[in-house]
N, C-alpha and C positions, 0 to 999 in steps of 0.2 A: 487318369481319372481321379477325382477327387472323393473322399469318404462319402458323402451324400449321394453321388452319381453311382457309385459302386453299390451302395446300400440299396439303391432304388432298382439298380439292375437285378441284384440278387432277389428282389421280392417279384420279379415279371416272371417267375417259373410258372405259375399257373394262370398267366394271362394269354388270350387268344394270339397266335403266332404272328398274324398280321399286325396285331396292335403292338405287340412287342418289338417287331422289325421297325414299326414306324417310330416308337420310342428310342430305339437304339439310333436310328438315323437322325432324329431330332438332337439326341445328346452329342452325337458327333457334329452336327452343324453347330452347337453351342459351343464345343470344345474349339472348332474352328475359329468361331467368332471371337473367342476369348484369344485365340493366338493372334489374330489380326489385330486386337486391340492392344496387346502386350509389344506386338512388334511396332506398331505405331508409336506406342509411347517411348520404347527404347530408341527408335530412330529419332523422333523428336528431341529427346534429352541428349542423346549423344551428338547430334548435328547442329543444334541452335544454341548457340552461347546467348545470344540477345536478338530478339525480333527486330526487323528493320523493314524499310521499304522494299529492299531488294536482297536477294541471296548472294553472299559472296562465294568466290570460287571453291573455296574449301568446304563451305556447307552444301553447297550444289553437290560437288563431287561425293560427299558423304552421303547425302540423301539417295544419289543414283545408285552408289554401292550398296546401301541398304535396301533399297527397293530391288535391286536384282538378286541379293540373297534372299529376300522374302520369297520373290517369284521362285527361286529355286527350291527352297524349303516348301512353299505351297505345291509345286509341281511334285516333289517327292512323296508329300503327303497323300496327294490324290491318287498318285501310282500305288502307293501302299494300301489305300483304302479299296482301290479297284481290285487289287490282286486278293485283299482279304474277302471281298464280297463275292469274288470268282470262285474261291476254293472253299468258301464257307458251306454252300450247298452240298458239295461232294462229301465232306467231312460229316454234315448231318446225315445224308444218305447212309454213309457207313456205319453211323452209330445206330440207324434203325433197323439195320441188317441183322 
């Protein structure tokens, strides 16, 4: 989380809980989109020396590897977000007791 999003999240204390949840979800989406953009840029820079009409074997293998790592990372992040969302209500209920 960058400084602007952490300061935005800190200012959500007095906001309606549904709106706060919506904003948090949108911020997660934004971070995910940034990750996709960064991964695409990294794969492109790493795998493409010079553009041409066809991918050569090393470039193709590099892209396949990069995409597979991206899918693994995405799956890990989605699982982590699901766990966070699953346990978040339990934690909130404990705080209100």
